[in-house]
Steps between C-alpha positions, in 0.01 A plus 500: 500500500564175686537152356167381638317779321677422175395135524145614561528717190599201288206291618239778496578769248212722599580553867806724513338835428142612546459795261228735615337227705466243220690182421739518208753290314853484632666839516833362394351284223324800351775761525824307471412164350638212703509585867855573619620305802510795737616269777824440311610863529737548790393727781724786608704417812647731766825614335352596161211666683743714703660628181164549327399722793841667483442587135139600557618755756860585420735325261798678650608860569453601136269802503562613859758759394231768464440489876845656557441765237158582643574498873876484551703223669348504848137500387574230243657270759234570762230443239615147429508422873179669616280443197510117529373529859217733401404330177676178399459302823126575537436418134699176521318396820159568346601306189610204713170490691265562209702297251484192720134564578421507126778296329387546140607695195244777545709626792400843628200504264351211697583665834311816408213310337453292814498804730338771288315323220556435128485865388795608713677171428485579131621857557790360701586267214483777241710750696765249608527343154535840334749610766701182440503549123613861544771377735609241247529766230779651711744211466580540130556870578746418780667236283569752224605772744776274629614399152491841333832607654669201335282501186402867442274418204251347748453837670208620289303472182421201281782268621386545862135430416581190294734363768237551771240319289726204421599473866133492600426223249796287613418529871132435436590175327718398796203561726279290274732201537402438861499643853733230628758610242442864591554422870836330460606756241426764765735321742784498246442861394477610864835350595672642191347847552594523869862388464639823343356700790676271744827554314444877473423528871818313592708725271338808654594414860852654498362824352207551737448847646217463752439876516342479153218286639367786714478771234150648489342814357132517593452813291600317184287183503283382214239329715296374205795318341634386838175343621414347164846343471477349850143387445571341163807315627334361815146407403324219308540242777141396437562416133622152586150417628374462143738205460386325818319233301829404333700474825595177672318491838424877495368503858852435630720605209360850444567650848849350509587633154370848585719514814823411320418721202450796735850457641648461152326809361583741784865397528532502121405868495665633812852352474578622144365846582702515820828402336437691176424828675793465739760406238485796257471876522137603513335648192125459532432585136677191369292268719234395251396163357809341349754662733600176674670396176712818506574444868615147423747635244638751752551234767593195298570596142337434165456127564280566805300756307426248227403243761271753668332587169454133419354446848262791449384361168443152643334643811248679283434172324426340836267780607317490168427128500408497872260793460344354187447168678314679777290710261406216268418249773285768664287513183481122502388502864235764429368290210482192723284705738269608215614864503645484148403299192586134510771522234724690746529171694651328199839343573769417250653154492768646729233573762523877450205738441558575133220756457599679820861516383392640164287772661773595748768514231280721281454742787877518554562586134233772502638664816874469434519851350460663842803638685643341816354761736156492330486121519594494869252773594207353303541142626548621858174696483296202379679269741401722792129464421537124485687486831225698675251233394736227628536666841123537528444136397765377745345685795141421401569125483682517834199665666215315331660156469744461790474118503559447127793274414825696492800264460720804567368780718653843559598477868363834619132426559221696335577829674870465428425421136292817471781705653749333264301626202493865611860603405487348147157656447639840600789443261254422221329833563834679475594323174160586352526863613844571351414360155484742210165610360575310178561175687189556714283562195627198309476269801150612597388456140637144511308433823178632349556282195501203736144589608389511136682176423319322783163606360605400150610153609177463696303584185701251294441231761128574517462483122716184487716651227800305628525222754575550867559218746598425857757229560348228718841431657486831689330530839198719549615835635228518761574149626876565520436819697299309760729197530580485871786252486802594708791669323823310446794719586 
């Protein structure tokens, strides 16, 4: 919210939100007391945004070890070179175009709503939020997997459950304190988490045996685990779009940050895998989540192992707070568009969406009992449905509204953009096809629940059981689609 709007709020307390078409008292006055000076909260600049994207997508090579176990060295290395071309680059380009076209916290929900209508916009919001919460439930699991070798009591049972819960509470509070704090914390955590891999790669150079890179056994490939591991480690580029309203000059900052984050993510995966595989004798069975810590001990000693485990722990902290920021601000953005009750748009005095954070944290706690593989498979399945809607919305807006303002535009033309979406769509079909029946059933049930939830919220809105409102600071979606101003590249 800009300073001019805030001043208008102070002078006319009934003009900020128009709940269900009627004037009302000030949203902030009613829900939080004195209106917070939202203009005083610092916007996220380029460097913190790069590391927020980095943690939304990656957070480091922690968790990529399963790709070697599933496919062997050659397929693992090829996967982290080819997969970004097929998936990551198209998703990042679409996010840059659509995120600058609709620079608000609703992100991909607004894209789909503008192109396909409010029903599919809501379904997009439900599937992507649930997928994000499932994804966030993974980070306490990875955190404890890395620590259990040093602290065996955290391997299972009550101590593990209590530690995961306390970790969730602590990181949720950090997120509550402010996105600006989260952004610069992500920068610090990112540097600290990458440094041990730089050291390990340098120590591995004298021991490299390049023949190990080309080992492949096509008859012994776990395609389900292989594809899910690649997909999980290289997706979620669009998540940053739900923070666009908190970014400093998003029309220029967002594309630039996505470009540098892409380079950081791909190199951060490929180099440690390349040096790690080449430096030690191959045993595919030991390549599972947590193995980089053992590899660090082999190459550098106990001190490097401890550093690697500390980096893994802190990396998971970064991924958790970045993902929760995206999930909670998405709920805020949906509330500002009238898709959710008005109280979801409530901000704390730190400028953070307190109700959205509470809902997202509750979902993480409820889902944290799942195993690593179950979490990855379930969130990938839901994520695929959401990405199909994004591809359709992207192409539909390109065809129906070619002159709409696009500060950044994918430089392939409409036909090229359609062709760009074909490989990732084919990949989605493969990921959906190789999922287990259990994952399919659970995911489809979650999708169907979204249909019911939409009807339920519509009933609540119709009966005026709770208040819904549309923020007057946001542009009309139809008008923004037909804005014919020239794009600024």
